[in-house]
N, C-alpha and C positions, 0 to 999 in steps of 0.2 A: 683316781686323783693322786698326784705325786705328793711326796712329803715336802715340807717347806724349809728353806734356809733364808737367812737375812744377810744382805750385802750392804753394810753401812746404812741400814734402815730401809733398804729396798727389798721387799719380800719377793722371793722367787719360788714358784711352785705352790702347792696347797690351795689352788684356786685363786691366787693373786693375779692381777692383770699382767699380761705378758710385757716384760720390760725390754727397753732398747739399750743396746750396748754399742760402743765403738772403740777404736784404739788409736791413740796418738801416733803420728808418724814422725814426730820430733824426737830428737835425742833426749833421753831422760836427764842427762846432765845439763841440758838447756832449760833451766827452771823457768825463766821468763817466757820463752817460746812455747814450752809445754803448757804453762798456765793460760796463755793467750788462746791456744787451741782448745783447751778444756772448756774455757768460758764460751767460746764459739759453739762448741758441741752442746753445752748446757742450754744456750739460747735457742739452738735448733730443736731441742727436745730430747736430747740424750739423757739417760738416767744412770748409767754406769760407764766408766772409762777405764781402759786397760793401757798400761805402759810397760814397755820392755825393761827388764832389770838384768842386764847381762853381766854386770860387774858390781863389786862392793861399793865402788864410787857412785854408781848409778843408784844403788840402794839408799845411799845417804841423801842424794838430791831428790830421790823419790819421796823421802820423808819431808823435805822442804816443800815439795809440790803438794803433798797430801795435807799439810797444815793450812794451805791457802785455797785448796780446790773446792768448788761448789758442788762437786759430785764425788761419790765414793770411788776409790781407785783400786784396780786389780793389778797385782804385780805378776807379770808374765815371766816365768822362770824356765830356763833351759840349762841343763847340765850341772850348774853349781848350786848345790843345796844351801850353801852358806848365804847366797843371795836371797833365797826364799826366807830364811830366818831373819836376815837383816831387814828385809822389806816388811815382814810382819811386825818387827819391833819398831819400825819407822812409821807405822800407821796404815798399812795396807788393809783394805776392807775385805779382800779375798786374795788367795794365792792360786795362780793357774800353773799346774805342773803336769808333766808326763812322768809318773813315778818310775817308769822304765828307763828314763835317760838321766836320772840324777844320782845313779850309783847304787851302792849296796843298801840292804834293808835298814841297816842302822842309820843311814843318812835319811831315808824316808821317815823313819821313826823320829829322828830329830826334828824334821819339819812338822810332822804330825803333833808332836809334843808342844812345839812352839805355837802352832795354830790353835791347839786346845787352850793353852794358857791365855791367848789373846782373843779367844772366841771368834776366830776367823774361819770361814768356810774355805774349802779347797775345790777347785774345778779340775777334774781329770780330763785332760785334753788329748783324745785319741785322734790321730790323723792318718788317712789312707796312705800318705806318702812317707810315713815313718813308722810303719808297723815293725814289730819285733821279728827277727830273722826266723825264729822257730815257727811263727804263725805264717810267714810267707812260704816257708818250706812245706808246712802242713796243707795250706790251701792253694799254693801255686802262684797266687797274686792277691791283691786286696779284694776281699769280698765282704758282704754285710756280716756274715758269720765271723769272719776274722776280726773285724772292727769291734763287734760286740764281745767276742771272747777276750780281746785285749782289754776292753773297758772293765769287764768283770774280774779279770786278773788283778787290775790295779785297785778296784774296789775292795777285793779280798785282802789286799795288802794293807789298805787303810783300816779296814774293819778288824784286822788282826791286832792292831794297836788301839782298838776302841774308838775309831773315828768314823762318824756317820754324817757329819755336817758337809755333805758332798754334793756337787753338781757335776754332770757328765756331758761331754760333747764327743761326737764321732763324725768328724768332718772329712769331706772328700771334695775334690773338684769335679767328680762325676756325680751328677744330680741323682739319677736313679739309684746309684750305689748308696749315697748318704741317706736317701729317703728310706731305702730298705733297711739300713742299719738302725736308724732311729725307730722305725716301726717294730723291728724285732726286739730291740732293747725295751721299748715301752710295754711290750707284751710280757716281759719277764721281770721288770723291776719298777719300783715307785720312786727311784731317785729322780730329782728334777733335772730337766734337760735344757742345756744351752744349745740352740739350734743355729746352724749356719752352713753355707757352702763355702769352701775355701778356694783361694786362687781362682776367682771367677773371671778375672780379666778387667778390661776397662769398664767405664760406667755403663755404657749401653748394654753390652752383652752380660756384664756382671749383674746388672739389675734384673735382667730377664731370668738368668739362672737362679738368682736368689728368690725371685718371686715364685718360680716353679718349685724349688726345693723347700724353702722356708714356708711360703704360702700354702703349698700343698699339704705339708705336715700340720700346719696350724688349723687348716680346714678339717683335718682328721682328729683334732683335739690333742695333738702332740706338740709340745714345746712350751717352755716356761719363760725363757728369755732368749733374745735373738741378737745376732750381729750380722749385718750385711757387709761382706768384704768386697771392697772395690779398689781398683787402681785409680784412685781419685782422691779429692779432698775428703777427709773423714766426715765433714758436715753433710756431704752428699749421701754417705752411708745412712746417716740418721734420717734424712729426708726420704730415702728409699724405704727404710724400715717402717716409718710412719705410714707410708702409702700402702705397704704390704699389709700392715695390721688393719688399716681401714678397709682395704679390699676384702680381707678375710672376715670382716664384721666384728673385729675385736676392739676397735677404737672408734668412738663417735665424735671426738673433739675435732672441730674444724669442718670446713665445707667439703662436701663430696660433689664433684662436678661430673655430670654426665653430658656427653655430646655425641651426635650421630656422625658417622662417616659421611663424607661428601658423596653426592651422586649427581646424575644429570639434571635433576630437578632443582639443585641448589643455585640460587640467584644472588647470593651474598658471599662475602669473604668469610666463610664460616670458620676456616682455620684461624684467621687473624682474630675474629671475634672471640672464639673459644679461648685462645691464648691470652687475650686481653682480660677476659673474665677471670681466668685462672690466676694471672698475675695480680689483679686487683684484689682478689680474695685470699691470697696466699697466707696472710696473717690473721684472717678472720677466724675466731674461735667458736663461732656459732655452729651448732649441730644442725646443718641444713643440707639438703640435696638440691643442687642448682642445675637446671638443664639448659643447654645451649643447642638449639635445633636449627636445621637448615631449611625446613619446609613448614610453612604455616598451615598446610593441609593436614599432614600426619603428625607433625611435631608435638602438639599438645597431647594428643592421644597416646603416642608412644612414650611420652614422659609424664604421664598422669600421676605417677607416684612421687614425682619431684615436688618439693615444697614450693618452689618458684622456678620460673623459666622464661626464656625468650626464644622466639623463632622468627626468622627473617624471610622476606619475600622479595619481590621486585621493587627495590627502593623503599620498602617499608617493612614493618614487622609487628609482632604482638608480644605482649607480656601476659603470662598466665600464672595462676596460683592453683596448685593441685589439679592441673589440667583444664581449668576454667578460665576463659578469656577475661582479662581485666582491662587492658588498654590496647588500642591500636596506635602505633608510633612510627615516626620517620626512622629510617635505619640508624641515623647518627644519634638518636636519642635512646636506643635500646640499652646500651651499657650504662649510661648515667642514671636512667630510670630504674634499671635493675638494682644498681648499687643503692639508690635511694630507698627502695622498698626493703632491701636486706638490712639497711641501717636501722629501719624502724621495726624489724621483726624481733 
């Protein structure tokens, strides 16, 4: 089990539930726009939000946003250690840095001392695309060993100044590479892990890559907080993250819909029906497994583990509970009757 840190009251590691993060794509100097996006992320189920802080001006507006944000904010810092200090003083719940790109050790120490004073954790963010030159020369190209070695070198620097309130990420756009790096690190350390695949692409392919990388690690018991990175609305990142956690068996809130692929036996618009069920139950918080099957012969048996389900035939269908027939219905009554039963469960 990893050690635990706290980000604005959200526990990370130490057996705490895996938390969901995202990042604003607004300008941090746009206070109103950033707050609007943060509130949308909060409504979607996000628990921690990161904002870029590239300038001292952004650090000041970061503070204004932090005062009104419904979620704890992480300051994303590159190169200028003064921005990290300013953000910490302006209410950041966590600082994300790559200690290797903010300058000399005395600057790292200044950030560490400030975070200590404000009881703020630090995330060490290692990225396969920005490894140190000496590691690239040593390994020839980004490897799992190179990512892990980079992470431990940064950890050693923080530990040198007595700082242990740390979370680590080792991201890459290469899914097998990032998975290997996280597995290797988890074998050697108990620092909590922020897991993600970086630069995944658009929503479709990015979600697939994230499900493979993040979901695969979660199923191995690796990962304490996650961020799905998509070239899309950040709210879609949160929705994808929730789906990954649900698929990995780590979240029970909300309906889990199962449906069969269509085949030659299908006599209904199964794709349309399954989509309608999904949309109708999108905001249902009940811990239920709902089946939408295309065959009244095999459907109930194949979905017997579902709490409730429907299956369609030639102009008609059935509703079943735990695989047992409850009602035979006209096709156009399947969805409303299903929703009626779920409302009463």
